N, C-alpha and C positions, 0 to 999 in steps of 0.2 A: 254435239250440236253441229247441224247439217251445214249450214253459213255462217261461221263466227265472224263477227266486225275483224277488219282488219285492225293490225297494230303500228301508230304512226309513232314516230321518234319528236319530239317536239323541240325546238330552240328558243325559246323563249328568256330561258335564263343564262343564255349563252354569252359570254362576255362581262355577266354580272355575277353571279354566285358561281357560275360553271365558267373558269379559266379555259385558255385555249387548248393546250395540252388535254387535258380531260375530255373537252369535246371531240376532239380526233380519236380520243381511246375510245369513247361512247359510240361513235359510227364508225370506228373500227369492228367493233363488237357487233352491232346492230347489222352489217352489212353482213360480214362474215357467217353470219347465224343464219343470213337469205332473206333478211327484211330489207323493204326496200323504200317504205314511205316515210317522207321528213316534212315535215311542217316548218313553215317560217312566215314572215312577215317584214314589212320595210321598217317597221318602226321597232323591232327587236335588238338589244332588249329594251323595255319601258322601266328605265331607270334614272328619267329624271338628268342623264348627263349627255349634254347636247354632244360630247365629242365620242359618244359612243352609238349614234344613231347610223343604223344600217349595220353595225357590228357582226349581228349573229351571221347575216346572210353573207357577211365576207368571210368569215370561219369556215360555212360552209362551202364557198366558193375555192377555198383555197385546199379544203381536202379535196374538192371534187377534180380538182387542177392536179392537184399531187399525185393523186391516184389513177388518173384519167378514166374515170368511171361515165359510162354513158346509158345506166339501166337504174338510175335511182327514179324515184316518183315525187319531185318538189312540189308541194303544192306553198304557191306565195299569196299574201293576205294582201291588198295594196290599197292605197288612198290615204293614209295618215303622214301628214308631214314633217311629224315631231316624234320624239320617243318622252315627251313630257307629262304624259298620262292627259293629254288633254283630248277634247273631241276634234280639233281643228284637223282637216283632210280638204283632199282636191280629188272628186269624184267626177270631173269632168272627161267625157268622152275624150277629148284630146288627149290629156293626162292618162288617161288610163290605157290608151293604144300607146304612148310614149313608153309607159314601164312595160306593156306586152313585150315590144321591140325589145327595149333593154333585157329584159329578163331571158326572151329567146335567145338571144344573143350571150349573156352570160350562162345560164344553164344548158343550153343547147337540147338534146335529146333528154336531159333529165328533168325538162321543165314539164309537170303533168296537170297541174292546175293553178287557175288564176281565180282568187276570191277579191270580191268589193268589202272592206273592211272597214268598221266603224261609220255606218250611216244613219244619222240622225234625221233626214230630209223628210218633210211629208210632200214634196211638190212633183205629182206624177209625171211632168214633162223631163224636168233634171232627170229622175231614175230611169225614164226610159231611155234618156240618151245614154247612160252610163250602162245599160244594159246593151243597147248596140254596141259598144265595144265589147263586153262579154260575149255577143253573140259570135263578134269578128275572130275572140281568141276559140271560138268552139269550131268556126270553121276552119282552124288552122290545127285542126286536131288536139286542143286542149280540153279539158274538163273544165266546169266552169260550178264558182260556188258563191256564199254568202257568209259573213262572219260578223257578228254586231248589229244585228238590223233593227232599229226604233219602230219601224212600220211593215213586218211583214206580209199585211195583208194587202199593200200596194204593191210587194214585190210580186205576190201571189198573183195577182190579177193579171199584173204583165205581162210574165210567164206564161199563161195560157194563149194571150195573143200573139207572143212571139215563137210559143212552141220551146221552151229552152225548160232544160233538167239542170237541178241544182245540187250540189252537194253543201251542207248548210253546218257550218260549226256551232256549237252551241255549250253554255257552261253546263254541267250535268253533273251530279254529285248528291250525297245524300242529306246535305243540307241548303244546296236550292239546285233548281231547275230552271232552265229557260224553255224546255219541251214544250210546255203550255200555250207559251207565248206565240209560236209558230204554229199554230193550229191550222191554217191554211193548208198548209204542207206537210199536212201528217198522212204518210199512205204515198207520197208523192215525190218523197227525197230521201235521201239517203242523208242521217244526221250521222256527224262527227263528235264524241263528246270530249270535250276540255276541262280541265279543274278538277278531275276525278277525284283528286286528294286533298281538294277543298283547299289549295293553296299552301298544302303541305303539313295538313296536321297529324299527328301522329296520335296513338292510342296511350302511350304513357311520356309526361313530358321529359323523363329521363333520355328519351330516344332523339332528342334533338342536339343539333350540333350550333356550334355558334355561329356556321354559315350557311343555316337553315334557310331554304326560300320564302319557309312564314316569317320567320325575323326579318328579313331582306325587305318583305310586302307590309311592316311595319306589325305583325301578328305578336300575340304573347306565346313565348314559349315556355313559360313557368309556370302556368296553370293547366289542370287537364281539363279536357273538353266536358261539358256538361252531359252529353250522352254517351261518353265512352264508356262508364260502365255497363250500361244496358248494350251496348255494343260487343264488351268484352264476352257477355251472357250470351249474344246472337252465336258467337266465333264459337265459344263451349259446345253449344249445341250443335252447328254444322261441323265440328269437328267429331263428332262421335260416328259420323258414317266411316264404315271400316274400308281399308285401301285407297281411299281419295285424299290427295294432299291435302294438309292443313292450309287453312286460311289463318293468318296471323298476324295482318297489317291493316290500318286503315288504305292502303294503296290496294291491297288484295279486295276490300271490300268495295272500292271504287269503280274496281276492273270490272267485279261481277255484276256491280249492279248496274253498270252500263252495258256490260256484254248482251244482257236479257233483256231491257230496255227496249219499247218498241222503236222503229223505223232507225234502229243504231246502225250505221255500215263502217265505222270506224272509231277506233279507240285513241285517243293521244295519252302519251306518257311522255314525263319530263323528267328522267332520271337527272341526278347531279354527280353521281358516282356511277362507275361502273358494276359497283357491288348492287347498287338499286335497279341498273340495267337487267342484270342477271337475272335477280328474282321477280323482276314485270315478266321479262321473257318465260322462266319457268313457270309461274301461276297463268300467263297465258296459254301454255301449252296444257295445262292441267285442264283449264274452261273449255279449250276443244274438245278434251279426251273423257272428261266426266262430267255428270250431272250436279249442277248447281243451281239448280230451279228452286229448292228447297232454301237455300240460303237468301237467294234474290227475293223471293217472297216477303222474308222477313225485313230484309232491308228495305224493300217497297213501305212496307206496313209502317216500320219505323222513319222513311222518310217522310211518307203523309202524317206523322203525329208530328214530326219537328214542324212542316209547313203550317199546320194545325194551332201552333201556338206560335207565331208568328203574327 
């Protein structure tokens, strides 16, 4: 693969199912292996515990300070005003500029991207004022972006007027993809996929731990997913290719599906254990080294079949 998507370490479960020591262990290994991009958001973790509001970013700040690191590429999503899984936010120009100043002071040279997060508005004037704040961030040398936008067509229209370029985070996995909702940005933006393992789905119920992210989010960890059998058949066929590293987990499938999808420039992974991170890094290397387009096509067909049953 000539230009593979970059790999980005997610922090959504930091301070929730992933304790402080493990967060530092993950970031240590990620950094030591030469990776630099880290994703965060003001409201992480979204665990409905008000005392944990902004806890994930605090852990990231502690690690940066302890290691005196200056070359991370931190992506911060801003606007949400609580971690209660509600749509409440503040996307006013003044509030966004306040957060821009705060994060530039907090992260220094490590701050790379500022993103608007969870915008359900349809008022073009308000959205334009928010984008004026992002334009200031861009003028200061940051990349800018969007995540969780209800009306991307309005953003696309304003983008052309203001000459902005966005990085856009979208949920994109075998069960669900928001890519089609962002049609006005197809071919015009770099998409960053999150939720590639569908919240922590495993191919076998026996693979779940009691601390699994799927259980934390209210998912069923006792039953096999309905298309797990079909997916295992796809993997058995893919693993017949001589010399190519085997594909063995739902996470591998999610990474391969994202890697070859149109317009994808980044893949977010959210391991909760070092072994999971090591496995993701190993398979990412395999994706850059070997051709998995046959697997992608079969996964794409499965995804389309899944969408057709909804």
